[in-house]
C-alpha positions, 0 to 999 in steps of 0.5 A: 499500499501507498504512504497516502491514507486509504479513503474508504468512503471512495472505495465502495458505493452500496457495499461493494468496491468501485469498478472501473473499466480503465486499465491500472497506470501508475499516474491515475489515482482512481485506478489505484483506489480500484486496485486497492478495493479489489485488494480488500475485497476478502475483508468486506464481509468480516464482521466488526463490533460498532459501539456509539457511546452516549456517555459513561458513569461509575457507580458502586455495585450496591447502587447499580443493584438499586436501579429499576425501571424509571431510574436515571443515570447521570452521564459524563456528557451534555445534551447536544455533545458529540458521542464517540463511535468505536470500531472493535474497541477503537475510537474512529469517529464522533458523531450526534444522535439522530432519530430515523422512523422512531429508532435512534441512529448516529450521524458521523460528524468527525472521522478520528485519525490514529494520531488524534484518538 
């Protein structure tokens, strides 16, 4: 792989690699991405764990056992503050909670590079 960062959103539209009819030439960046996408095809179906963390708190076990329906937990985040998105326990992005058809979702607002985490 080259020293350039791999831009994964450019690799796939609709879940698969981008296909091109052009032949790969060293000067064509799009063809290089196509080759990289083809090389990554074996990992496209590998399952990963994705977590959207809206906040954290610490409590004693005795307090945990007292929780019941309607209990409120105070978290370390404020309303409207960005949430952390982890893939396989690694911070990869920040985002905000959205509601889609009466279900919660997450919109990514910031991608975290390795040195930023």
